[in-house]
SEFIZA-3560 file (N, C-alpha, C; in Angstrom, 3 decimals):
REM SEFIZA-3560
<numar><xx>-67.433</xx><yy>83.761</yy><zz>-22.196</zz><atom>N</atom></numar>
<numar><xx>-66.763</xx><yy>84.149</yy><zz>-20.969</zz><atom>CA</atom></numar>
<numar><xx>-66.676</xx><yy>82.959</yy><zz>-20.020</zz><atom>C</atom></numar>
<numar><xx>-65.597</xx><yy>82.951</yy><zz>-19.241</zz><atom>N</atom></numar>
<numar><xx>-65.413</xx><yy>81.851</yy><zz>-18.299</zz><atom>CA</atom></numar>
<numar><xx>-66.236</xx><yy>82.109</yy><zz>-17.053</zz><atom>C</atom></numar>
<numar><xx>-66.457</xx><yy>81.042</yy><zz>-16.316</zz><atom>N</atom></numar>
<numar><xx>-67.228</xx><yy>81.146</yy><zz>-15.088</zz><atom>CA</atom></numar>
<numar><xx>-66.521</xx><yy>82.055</yy><zz>-14.095</zz><atom>C</atom></numar>
<numar><xx>-65.167</xx><yy>82.029</yy><zz>-14.096</zz><atom>N</atom></numar>
<numar><xx>-64.397</xx><yy>82.851</yy><zz>-13.162</zz><atom>CA</atom></numar>
<numar><xx>-64.663</xx><yy>84.339</yy><zz>-13.390</zz><atom>C</atom></numar>
<numar><xx>-64.730</xx><yy>84.739</yy><zz>-14.636</zz><atom>N</atom></numar>
<numar><xx>-64.930</xx><yy>86.162</yy><zz>-14.921</zz><atom>CA</atom></numar>
<numar><xx>-66.365</xx><yy>86.604</yy><zz>-14.625</zz><atom>C</atom></numar>
<numar><xx>-67.275</xx><yy>85.656</yy><zz>-14.530</zz><atom>N</atom></numar>
<numar><xx>-68.679</xx><yy>86.002</yy><zz>-14.273</zz><atom>CA</atom></numar>
<numar><xx>-69.046</xx><yy>85.903</yy><zz>-12.806</zz><atom>C</atom></numar>
<numar><xx>-68.352</xx><yy>85.045</yy><zz>-12.048</zz><atom>N</atom></numar>
<numar><xx>-68.739</xx><yy>84.789</yy><zz>-10.661</zz><atom>CA</atom></numar>
<numar><xx>-67.586</xx><yy>85.180</yy><zz>-9.734</zz><atom>C</atom></numar>
<numar><xx>-67.821</xx><yy>86.144</yy><zz>-8.849</zz><atom>N</atom></numar>
<numar><xx>-66.799</xx><yy>86.621</yy><zz>-7.933</zz><atom>CA</atom></numar>
<numar><xx>-66.352</xx><yy>85.521</yy><zz>-6.976</zz><atom>C</atom></numar>
<numar><xx>-67.253</xx><yy>84.692</yy><zz>-6.516</zz><atom>N</atom></numar>
<numar><xx>-66.919</xx><yy>83.593</yy><zz>-5.592</zz><atom>CA</atom></numar>
<numar><xx>-65.954</xx><yy>82.609</yy><zz>-6.227</zz><atom>C</atom></numar>
<numar><xx>-66.214</xx><yy>82.284</yy><zz>-7.507</zz><atom>N</atom></numar>
<numar><xx>-65.330</xx><yy>81.370</yy><zz>-8.236</zz><atom>CA</atom></numar>
<numar><xx>-63.946</xx><yy>82.014</yy><zz>-8.402</zz><atom>C</atom></numar>
<numar><xx>-63.941</xx><yy>83.272</yy><zz>-8.739</zz><atom>N</atom></numar>
<numar><xx>-62.684</xx><yy>84.003</yy><zz>-8.901</zz><atom>CA</atom></numar>
<numar><xx>-61.876</xx><yy>84.005</yy><zz>-7.599</zz><atom>C</atom></numar>
<numar><xx>-62.524</xx><yy>84.298</yy><zz>-6.496</zz><atom>N</atom></numar>
<numar><xx>-61.849</xx><yy>84.333</yy><zz>-5.190</zz><atom>CA</atom></numar>
<numar><xx>-61.305</xx><yy>82.949</yy><zz>-4.850</zz><atom>C</atom></numar>
<numar><xx>-62.100</xx><yy>81.907</yy><zz>-5.097</zz><atom>N</atom></numar>
<numar><xx>-61.676</xx><yy>80.547</yy><zz>-4.802</zz><atom>CA</atom></numar>
<numar><xx>-60.455</xx><yy>80.161</yy><zz>-5.645</zz><atom>C</atom></numar>
<numar><xx>-60.487</xx><yy>80.479</yy><zz>-6.931</zz><atom>N</atom></numar>
<numar><xx>-59.346</xx><yy>80.164</yy><zz>-7.800</zz><atom>CA</atom></numar>
<numar><xx>-58.105</xx><yy>80.971</yy><zz>-7.406</zz><atom>C</atom></numar>
<numar><xx>-58.284</xx><yy>82.226</yy><zz>-7.034</zz><atom>N</atom></numar>
<numar><xx>-57.152</xx><yy>83.043</yy><zz>-6.596</zz><atom>CA</atom></numar>
<numar><xx>-56.534</xx><yy>82.463</yy><zz>-5.323</zz><atom>C</atom></numar>
<numar><xx>-57.367</xx><yy>82.003</yy><zz>-4.425</zz><atom>N</atom></numar>
<numar><xx>-56.877</xx><yy>81.386</yy><zz>-3.187</zz><atom>CA</atom></numar>
<numar><xx>-56.019</xx><yy>80.162</yy><zz>-3.510</zz><atom>C</atom></numar>
<numar><xx>-56.500</xx><yy>79.336</yy><zz>-4.427</zz><atom>N</atom></numar>
<numar><xx>-55.726</xx><yy>78.150</yy><zz>-4.832</zz><atom>CA</atom></numar>
<numar><xx>-54.408</xx><yy>78.563</yy><zz>-5.489</zz><atom>C</atom></numar>
<numar><xx>-54.465</xx><yy>79.568</yy><zz>-6.326</zz><atom>N</atom></numar>
<numar><xx>-53.242</xx><yy>80.035</yy><zz>-7.001</zz><atom>CA</atom></numar>
<numar><xx>-52.220</xx><yy>80.552</yy><zz>-5.989</zz><atom>C</atom></numar>
<numar><xx>-52.680</xx><yy>81.344</yy><zz>-5.027</zz><atom>N</atom></numar>
<numar><xx>-51.770</xx><yy>81.885</yy><zz>-4.016</zz><atom>CA</atom></numar>
<numar><xx>-51.193</xx><yy>80.792</yy><zz>-3.122</zz><atom>C</atom></numar>
<numar><xx>-52.005</xx><yy>79.797</yy><zz>-2.812</zz><atom>N</atom></numar>
<numar><xx>-51.489</xx><yy>78.677</yy><zz>-2.020</zz><atom>CA</atom></numar>
<numar><xx>-50.391</xx><yy>77.943</yy><zz>-2.787</zz><atom>C</atom></numar>
<numar><xx>-50.580</xx><yy>77.738</yy><zz>-4.079</zz><atom>N</atom></numar>
<numar><xx>-49.574</xx><yy>77.083</yy><zz>-4.913</zz><atom>CA</atom></numar>
<numar><xx>-48.315</xx><yy>77.945</yy><zz>-4.994</zz><atom>C</atom></numar>
<numar><xx>-48.496</xx><yy>79.268</yy><zz>-5.147</zz><atom>N</atom></numar>
<numar><xx>-47.340</xx><yy>80.164</yy><zz>-5.166</zz><atom>CA</atom></numar>
<numar><xx>-46.580</xx><yy>80.116</yy><zz>-3.841</zz><atom>C</atom></numar>
<numar><xx>-47.288</xx><yy>80.105</yy><zz>-2.725</zz><atom>N</atom></numar>
<numar><xx>-46.659</xx><yy>79.994</yy><zz>-1.402</zz><atom>CA</atom></numar>
<numar><xx>-45.865</xx><yy>78.700</yy><zz>-1.280</zz><atom>C</atom></numar>
<numar><xx>-46.483</xx><yy>77.606</yy><zz>-1.752</zz><atom>N</atom></numar>
<numar><xx>-45.811</xx><yy>76.307</yy><zz>-1.684</zz><atom>CA</atom></numar>
<numar><xx>-44.523</xx><yy>76.332</yy><zz>-2.496</zz><atom>C</atom></numar>
<numar><xx>-44.591</xx><yy>76.911</yy><zz>-3.678</zz><atom>N</atom></numar>
<numar><xx>-43.405</xx><yy>76.978</yy><zz>-4.538</zz><atom>CA</atom></numar>
<numar><xx>-42.330</xx><yy>77.882</yy><zz>-3.932</zz><atom>C</atom></numar>
<numar><xx>-42.741</xx><yy>79.018</yy><zz>-3.365</zz><atom>N</atom></numar>
<numar><xx>-41.779</xx><yy>79.908</yy><zz>-2.722</zz><atom>CA</atom></numar>
<numar><xx>-41.112</xx><yy>79.239</yy><zz>-1.519</zz><atom>C</atom></numar>
<numar><xx>-41.902</xx><yy>78.501</yy><zz>-0.746</zz><atom>N</atom></numar>
<numar><xx>-41.325</xx><yy>77.758</yy><zz>0.382</zz><atom>CA</atom></numar>
<numar><xx>-40.285</xx><yy>76.753</yy><zz>-0.117</zz><atom>C</atom></numar>
<numar><xx>-40.589</xx><yy>76.090</yy><zz>-1.226</zz><atom>N</atom></numar>
<numar><xx>-39.655</xx><yy>75.121</yy><zz>-1.808</zz><atom>CA</atom></numar>
<numar><xx>-38.370</xx><yy>75.826</yy><zz>-2.261</zz><atom>C</atom></numar>
<numar><xx>-38.512</xx><yy>76.985</yy><zz>-2.894</zz><atom>N</atom></numar>
<numar><xx>-37.343</xx><yy>77.747</yy><zz>-3.341</zz><atom>CA</atom></numar>
<numar><xx>-36.510</xx><yy>78.193</yy><zz>-2.138</zz><atom>C</atom></numar>
<numar><xx>-37.161</xx><yy>78.675</yy><zz>-1.085</zz><atom>N</atom></numar>
<numar><xx>-36.451</xx><yy>79.103</yy><zz>0.124</zz><atom>CA</atom></numar>
<numar><xx>-35.681</xx><yy>77.941</yy><zz>0.749</zz><atom>C</atom></numar>
<numar><xx>-36.300</xx><yy>76.774</yy><zz>0.775</zz><atom>N</atom></numar>
<numar><xx>-35.640</xx><yy>75.590</yy><zz>1.324</zz><atom>CA</atom></numar>
<numar><xx>-34.407</xx><yy>75.237</yy><zz>0.508</zz><atom>C</atom></numar>
<numar><xx>-34.546</xx><yy>75.265</yy><zz>-0.800</zz><atom>N</atom></numar>
<numar><xx>-33.403</xx><yy>74.938</yy><zz>-1.673</zz><atom>CA</atom></numar>
<numar><xx>-32.304</xx><yy>75.990</yy><zz>-1.548</zz><atom>C</atom></numar>
<numar><xx>-32.670</xx><yy>77.256</yy><zz>-1.431</zz><atom>N</atom></numar>
<numar><xx>-31.671</xx><yy>78.307</yy><zz>-1.271</zz><atom>CA</atom></numar>
<numar><xx>-30.927</xx><yy>78.160</yy><zz>0.058</zz><atom>C</atom></numar>
<numar><xx>-31.641</xx><yy>77.806</yy><zz>1.098</zz><atom>N</atom></numar>
<numar><xx>-30.995</xx><yy>77.581</yy><zz>2.397</zz><atom>CA</atom></numar>
<numar><xx>-30.013</xx><yy>76.422</yy><zz>2.312</zz><atom>C</atom></numar>
<numar><xx>-30.434</xx><yy>75.371</yy><zz>1.638</zz><atom>N</atom></numar>
<numar><xx>-29.563</xx><yy>74.209</yy><zz>1.455</zz><atom>CA</atom></numar>
<numar><xx>-28.328</xx><yy>74.595</yy><zz>0.648</zz><atom>C</atom></numar>
<numar><xx>-28.534</xx><yy>75.360</yy><zz>-0.402</zz><atom>N</atom></numar>
<numar><xx>-27.425</xx><yy>75.803</yy><zz>-1.238</zz><atom>CA</atom></numar>
<numar><xx>-26.469</xx><yy>76.701</yy><zz>-0.450</zz><atom>C</atom></numar>
<numar><xx>-27.012</xx><yy>77.595</yy><zz>0.351</zz><atom>N</atom></numar>
<numar><xx>-26.177</xx><yy>78.479</yy><zz>1.170</zz><atom>CA</atom></numar>
<numar><xx>-25.341</xx><yy>77.664</yy><zz>2.150</zz><atom>C</atom></numar>
<numar><xx>-25.934</xx><yy>76.637</yy><zz>2.720</zz><atom>N</atom></numar>
<numar><xx>-25.206</xx><yy>75.762</yy><zz>3.639</zz><atom>CA</atom></numar>
<numar><xx>-24.080</xx><yy>75.032</yy><zz>2.919</zz><atom>C</atom></numar>
<numar><xx>-24.360</xx><yy>74.535</yy><zz>1.722</zz><atom>N</atom></numar>
<numar><xx>-23.335</xx><yy>73.837</yy><zz>0.940</zz><atom>CA</atom></numar>
<numar><xx>-22.196</xx><yy>74.776</yy><zz>0.557</zz><atom>C</atom></numar>
<numar><xx>-22.519</xx><yy>76.011</yy><zz>0.192</zz><atom>N</atom></numar>
<numar><xx>-21.489</xx><yy>76.993</yy><zz>-0.160</zz><atom>CA</atom></numar>
<numar><xx>-20.628</xx><yy>77.306</yy><zz>1.067</zz><atom>C</atom></numar>
<numar><xx>-21.249</xx><yy>77.441</yy><zz>2.220</zz><atom>N</atom></numar>
<numar><xx>-20.489</xx><yy>77.705</yy><zz>3.447</zz><atom>CA</atom></numar>
<numar><xx>-19.554</xx><yy>76.537</yy><zz>3.751</zz><atom>C</atom></numar>
<numar><xx>-20.031</xx><yy>75.310</yy><zz>3.584</zz><atom>N</atom></numar>
<numar><xx>-19.186</xx><yy>74.141</yy><zz>3.813</zz><atom>CA</atom></numar>
<numar><xx>-18.030</xx><yy>74.110</yy><zz>2.810</zz><atom>C</atom></numar>
<numar><xx>-18.318</xx><yy>74.423</yy><zz>1.560</zz><atom>N</atom></numar>
<numar><xx>-17.280</xx><yy>74.450</yy><zz>0.537</zz><atom>CA</atom></numar>
<numar><xx>-16.229</xx><yy>75.508</yy><zz>0.862</zz><atom>C</atom></numar>
<numar><xx>-16.686</xx><yy>76.659</yy><zz>1.339</zz><atom>N</atom></numar>
<numar><xx>-15.766</xx><yy>77.728</yy><zz>1.710</zz><atom>CA</atom></numar>
<numar><xx>-14.847</xx><yy>77.270</yy><zz>2.841</zz><atom>C</atom></numar>
<numar><xx>-15.399</xx><yy>76.585</yy><zz>3.822</zz><atom>N</atom></numar>
<numar><xx>-14.606</xx><yy>76.064</yy><zz>4.933</zz><atom>CA</atom></numar>
<numar><xx>-13.593</xx><yy>75.040</yy><zz>4.445</zz><atom>C</atom></numar>
<numar><xx>-14.028</xx><yy>74.132</yy><zz>3.571</zz><atom>N</atom></numar>
<numar><xx>-13.126</xx><yy>73.112</yy><zz>3.041</zz><atom>CA</atom></numar>
<numar><xx>-12.010</xx><yy>73.742</yy><zz>2.211</zz><atom>C</atom></numar>
<numar><xx>-12.340</xx><yy>74.750</yy><zz>1.424</zz><atom>N</atom></numar>
<numar><xx>-11.325</xx><yy>75.425</yy><zz>0.619</zz><atom>CA</atom></numar>
<numar><xx>-10.312</xx><yy>76.127</yy><zz>1.512</zz><atom>C</atom></numar>
<numar><xx>-10.792</xx><yy>76.773</yy><zz>2.569</zz><atom>N</atom></numar>
<numar><xx>-9.887</xx><yy>77.462</yy><zz>3.495</zz><atom>CA</atom></numar>
<numar><xx>-8.939</xx><yy>76.451</yy><zz>4.143</zz><atom>C</atom></numar>
<numar><xx>-9.462</xx><yy>75.297</yy><zz>4.533</zz><atom>N</atom></numar>
<numar><xx>-8.609</xx><yy>74.253</yy><zz>5.124</zz><atom>CA</atom></numar>
<numar><xx>-7.603</xx><yy>73.744</yy><zz>4.100</zz><atom>C</atom></numar>
<numar><xx>-8.049</xx><yy>73.557</yy><zz>2.869</zz><atom>N</atom></numar>
<numar><xx>-7.161</xx><yy>73.087</yy><zz>1.814</zz><atom>CA</atom></numar>
<numar><xx>-6.035</xx><yy>74.067</yy><zz>1.544</zz><atom>C</atom></numar>
<numar><xx>-6.376</xx><yy>75.359</yy><zz>1.487</zz><atom>N</atom></numar>
<numar><xx>-5.345</xx><yy>76.367</yy><zz>1.256</zz><atom>CA</atom></numar>
<numar><xx>-4.386</xx><yy>76.447</yy><zz>2.436</zz><atom>C</atom></numar>
<numar><xx>-4.914</xx><yy>76.269</yy><zz>3.634</zz><atom>N</atom></numar>
<numar><xx>-4.064</xx><yy>76.278</yy><zz>4.819</zz><atom>CA</atom></numar>
<numar><xx>-3.075</xx><yy>75.114</yy><zz>4.776</zz><atom>C</atom></numar>
<numar><xx>-3.564</xx><yy>73.947</yy><zz>4.392</zz><atom>N</atom></numar>
<numar><xx>-2.692</xx><yy>72.780</yy><zz>4.278</zz><atom>CA</atom></numar>
<numar><xx>-1.656</xx><yy>72.986</yy><zz>3.170</zz><atom>C</atom></numar>
<numar><xx>-2.080</xx><yy>73.575</yy><zz>2.067</zz><atom>N</atom></numar>
<numar><xx>-1.167</xx><yy>73.842</yy><zz>0.956</zz><atom>CA</atom></numar>
<numar><xx>-0.077</xx><yy>74.821</yy><zz>1.380</zz><atom>C</atom></numar>
<numar><xx>-0.457</xx><yy>75.856</yy><zz>2.101</zz><atom>N</atom></numar>
<numar><xx>0.515</xx><yy>76.824</yy><zz>2.602</zz><atom>CA</atom></numar>
<numar><xx>1.528</xx><yy>76.149</yy><zz>3.516</zz><atom>C</atom></numar>
<numar><xx>1.054</xx><yy>75.251</yy><zz>4.375</zz><atom>N</atom></numar>
<numar><xx>1.937</xx><yy>74.524</yy><zz>5.283</zz><atom>CA</atom></numar>
<numar><xx>2.925</xx><yy>73.658</yy><zz>4.501</zz><atom>C</atom></numar>
<numar><xx>2.444</xx><yy>72.981</yy><zz>3.470</zz><atom>N</atom></numar>
<numar><xx>3.324</xx><yy>72.145</yy><zz>2.632</zz><atom>CA</atom></numar>
<numar><xx>4.385</xx><yy>73.008</yy><zz>1.954</zz><atom>C</atom></numar>
<numar><xx>3.981</xx><yy>74.161</yy><zz>1.429</zz><atom>N</atom></numar>
<numar><xx>4.926</xx><yy>75.064</yy><zz>0.767</zz><atom>CA</atom></numar>
<numar><xx>5.958</xx><yy>75.579</yy><zz>1.769</zz><atom>C</atom></numar>
<numar><xx>5.502</xx><yy>75.941</yy><zz>2.966</zz><atom>N</atom></numar>
<numar><xx>6.433</xx><yy>76.419</yy><zz>3.992</zz><atom>CA</atom></numar>
<numar><xx>7.431</xx><yy>75.330</yy><zz>4.366</zz><atom>C</atom></numar>
<numar><xx>6.953</xx><yy>74.102</yy><zz>4.493</zz><atom>N</atom></numar>
<numar><xx>7.862</xx><yy>72.989</yy><zz>4.808</zz><atom>CA</atom></numar>
<numar><xx>8.866</xx><yy>72.783</yy><zz>3.681</zz><atom>C</atom></numar>
<numar><xx>8.397</xx><yy>72.870</yy><zz>2.446</zz><atom>N</atom></numar>
<numar><xx>9.293</xx><yy>72.701</yy><zz>1.304</zz><atom>CA</atom></numar>
<numar><xx>10.343</xx><yy>73.802</yy><zz>1.278</zz><atom>C</atom></numar>
<numar><xx>9.923</xx><yy>75.026</yy><zz>1.536</zz><atom>N</atom></numar>
<numar><xx>10.877</xx><yy>76.141</yy><zz>1.590</zz><atom>CA</atom></numar>
<numar><xx>11.898</xx><yy>75.925</yy><zz>2.698</zz><atom>C</atom></numar>
<numar><xx>11.446</xx><yy>75.421</yy><zz>3.834</zz><atom>N</atom></numar>
<numar><xx>12.354</xx><yy>75.134</yy><zz>4.940</zz><atom>CA</atom></numar>
<numar><xx>13.364</xx><yy>74.066</yy><zz>4.535</zz><atom>C</atom></numar>
<numar><xx>12.906</xx><yy>73.034</yy><zz>3.838</zz><atom>N</atom></numar>
<numar><xx>13.808</xx><yy>71.983</yy><zz>3.373</zz><atom>CA</atom></numar>
<numar><xx>14.817</xx><yy>72.549</yy><zz>2.381</zz><atom>C</atom></numar>
<numar><xx>14.344</xx><yy>73.392</yy><zz>1.469</zz><atom>N</atom></numar>
<numar><xx>15.242</xx><yy>74.000</yy><zz>0.490</zz><atom>CA</atom></numar>
<numar><xx>16.300</xx><yy>74.845</yy><zz>1.189</zz><atom>C</atom></numar>
<numar><xx>15.888</xx><yy>75.611</yy><zz>2.187</zz><atom>N</atom></numar>
<numar><xx>16.833</xx><yy>76.432</yy><zz>2.943</zz><atom>CA</atom></numar>
<numar><xx>17.862</xx><yy>75.548</yy><zz>3.630</zz><atom>C</atom></numar>
<numar><xx>17.422</xx><yy>74.461</yy><zz>4.230</zz><atom>N</atom></numar>
<numar><xx>18.333</xx><yy>73.527</yy><zz>4.893</zz><atom>CA</atom></numar>
<numar><xx>19.312</xx><yy>72.933</yy><zz>3.890</zz><atom>C</atom></numar>
<numar><xx>18.819</xx><yy>72.580</yy><zz>2.715</zz><atom>N</atom></numar>
<numar><xx>19.697</xx><yy>72.020</yy><zz>1.687</zz><atom>CA</atom></numar>
<numar><xx>20.721</xx><yy>73.052</yy><zz>1.221</zz><atom>C</atom></numar>
<numar><xx>20.302</xx><yy>74.292</yy><zz>1.064</zz><atom>N</atom></numar>
<numar><xx>21.220</xx><yy>75.357</yy><zz>0.639</zz><atom>CA</atom></numar>
<numar><xx>22.292</xx><yy>75.577</yy><zz>1.700</zz><atom>C</atom></numar>
<numar><xx>21.896</xx><yy>75.622</yy><zz>2.960</zz><atom>N</atom></numar>
<numar><xx>22.859</xx><yy>75.816</yy><zz>4.051</zz><atom>CA</atom></numar>
<numar><xx>23.845</xx><yy>74.648</yy><zz>4.102</zz><atom>C</atom></numar>
<numar><xx>23.347</xx><yy>73.427</yy><zz>3.972</zz><atom>N</atom></numar>
<numar><xx>24.225</xx><yy>72.257</yy><zz>3.997</zz><atom>CA</atom></numar>
<numar><xx>25.189</xx><yy>72.283</yy><zz>2.818</zz><atom>C</atom></numar>
<numar><xx>24.685</xx><yy>72.649</yy><zz>1.648</zz><atom>N</atom></numar>
<numar><xx>25.551</xx><yy>72.725</yy><zz>0.466</zz><atom>CA</atom></numar>
<numar><xx>26.604</xx><yy>73.809</yy><zz>0.646</zz><atom>C</atom></numar>
<numar><xx>26.221</xx><yy>74.949</yy><zz>1.148</zz><atom>N</atom></numar>
<numar><xx>27.167</xx><yy>76.047</yy><zz>1.386</zz><atom>CA</atom></numar>
<numar><xx>28.211</xx><yy>75.620</yy><zz>2.406</zz><atom>C</atom></numar>
<numar><xx>27.802</xx><yy>74.922</yy><zz>3.436</zz><atom>N</atom></numar>
<numar><xx>28.750</xx><yy>74.416</yy><zz>4.444</zz><atom>CA</atom></numar>
<numar><xx>29.744</xx><yy>73.457</yy><zz>3.824</zz><atom>C</atom></numar>
<numar><xx>29.263</xx><yy>72.593</yy><zz>2.949</zz><atom>N</atom></numar>
<numar><xx>30.144</xx><yy>71.641</yy><zz>2.271</zz><atom>CA</atom></numar>
<numar><xx>31.166</xx><yy>72.371</yy><zz>1.414</zz><atom>C</atom></numar>
<numar><xx>30.723</xx><yy>73.391</yy><zz>0.694</zz><atom>N</atom></numar>
<numar><xx>31.628</xx><yy>74.180</yy><zz>-0.145</zz><atom>CA</atom></numar>
<numar><xx>32.670</xx><yy>74.880</yy><zz>0.717</zz><atom>C</atom></numar>
<numar><xx>32.234</xx><yy>75.469</yy><zz>1.821</zz><atom>N</atom></numar>
<numar><xx>33.162</xx><yy>76.172</yy><zz>2.715</zz><atom>CA</atom></numar>
<numar><xx>34.195</xx><yy>75.193</yy><zz>3.269</zz><atom>C</atom></numar>
<numar><xx>33.764</xx><yy>74.026</yy><zz>3.717</zz><atom>N</atom></numar>
<numar><xx>34.679</xx><yy>73.018</yy><zz>4.245</zz><atom>CA</atom></numar>
<numar><xx>35.667</xx><yy>72.593</yy><zz>3.158</zz><atom>C</atom></numar>
<numar><xx>35.182</xx><yy>72.408</yy><zz>1.934</zz><atom>N</atom></numar>
<numar><xx>36.067</xx><yy>72.024</yy><zz>0.833</zz><atom>CA</atom></numar>
<numar><xx>37.081</xx><yy>73.124</yy><zz>0.542</zz><atom>C</atom></numar>
<numar><xx>36.642</xx><yy>74.379</yy><zz>0.524</zz><atom>N</atom></numar>
<numar><xx>37.566</xx><yy>75.492</yy><zz>0.283</zz><atom>CA</atom></numar>
<numar><xx>38.607</xx><yy>75.614</yy><zz>1.387</zz><atom>C</atom></numar>
<numar><xx>38.190</xx><yy>75.463</yy><zz>2.626</zz><atom>N</atom></numar>
<numar><xx>39.127</xx><yy>75.511</yy><zz>3.750</zz><atom>CA</atom></numar>
<numar><xx>40.129</xx><yy>74.366</yy><zz>3.620</zz><atom>C</atom></numar>
<numar><xx>39.645</xx><yy>73.189</yy><zz>3.234</zz><atom>N</atom></numar>
<numar><xx>40.535</xx><yy>72.045</yy><zz>3.033</zz><atom>CA</atom></numar>
<numar><xx>41.550</xx><yy>72.306</yy><zz>1.932</zz><atom>C</atom></numar>
<numar><xx>41.112</xx><yy>72.870</yy><zz>0.829</zz><atom>N</atom></numar>
<numar><xx>42.017</xx><yy>73.192</yy><zz>-0.278</zz><atom>CA</atom></numar>
<numar><xx>43.006</xx><yy>74.258</yy><zz>0.168</zz><atom>C</atom></numar>
<numar><xx>42.524</xx><yy>75.256</yy><zz>0.893</zz><atom>N</atom></numar>
<numar><xx>43.394</xx><yy>76.336</yy><zz>1.387</zz><atom>CA</atom></numar>
<numar><xx>44.465</xx><yy>75.789</yy><zz>2.310</zz><atom>C</atom></numar>
<numar><xx>44.093</xx><yy>74.941</yy><zz>3.242</zz><atom>N</atom></numar>
<numar><xx>45.042</xx><yy>74.331</yy><zz>4.174</zz><atom>CA</atom></numar>
<numar><xx>46.027</xx><yy>73.457</yy><zz>3.412</zz><atom>C</atom></numar>
<numar><xx>45.541</xx><yy>72.725</yy><zz>2.455</zz><atom>N</atom></numar>
<numar><xx>46.417</xx><yy>71.833</yy><zz>1.674</zz><atom>CA</atom></numar>
<numar><xx>47.449</xx><yy>72.645</yy><zz>0.902</zz><atom>C</atom></numar>
<numar><xx>46.998</xx><yy>73.783</yy><zz>0.318</zz><atom>N</atom></numar>
<numar><xx>47.922</xx><yy>74.594</yy><zz>-0.477</zz><atom>CA</atom></numar>
<numar><xx>48.910</xx><yy>75.364</yy><zz>0.401</zz><atom>C</atom></numar>
<numar><xx>48.553</xx><yy>75.684</yy><zz>1.608</zz><atom>N</atom></numar>
<numar><xx>49.437</xx><yy>76.431</yy><zz>2.508</zz><atom>CA</atom></numar>
<numar><xx>50.515</xx><yy>75.528</yy><zz>3.119</zz><atom>C</atom></numar>
<numar><xx>50.331</xx><yy>74.251</yy><zz>3.163</zz><atom>N</atom></numar>
<numar><xx>51.298</xx><yy>73.334</yy><zz>3.756</zz><atom>CA</atom></numar>
<numar><xx>52.404</xx><yy>73.076</yy><zz>2.844</zz><atom>C</atom></numar>
//
């Protein structure tokens, strides 16, 4: 039999050391989890900003496409009016 199983004082002392080590490890885990939570929050913020910027780029591109379509349609209309006037003369 070990000394711990025979002597209550030794058992209590070893349990105290074990619990202190467990506390230390739990504190370390809590610290790492807090750090990880902070990093995830920062990543979430960066992703939201990135998506916002992407949405803005897409909106600008759509606006440019609309402008190009309107300009092209105007050119076609002007050409048709020109052909119509030419044929009526």
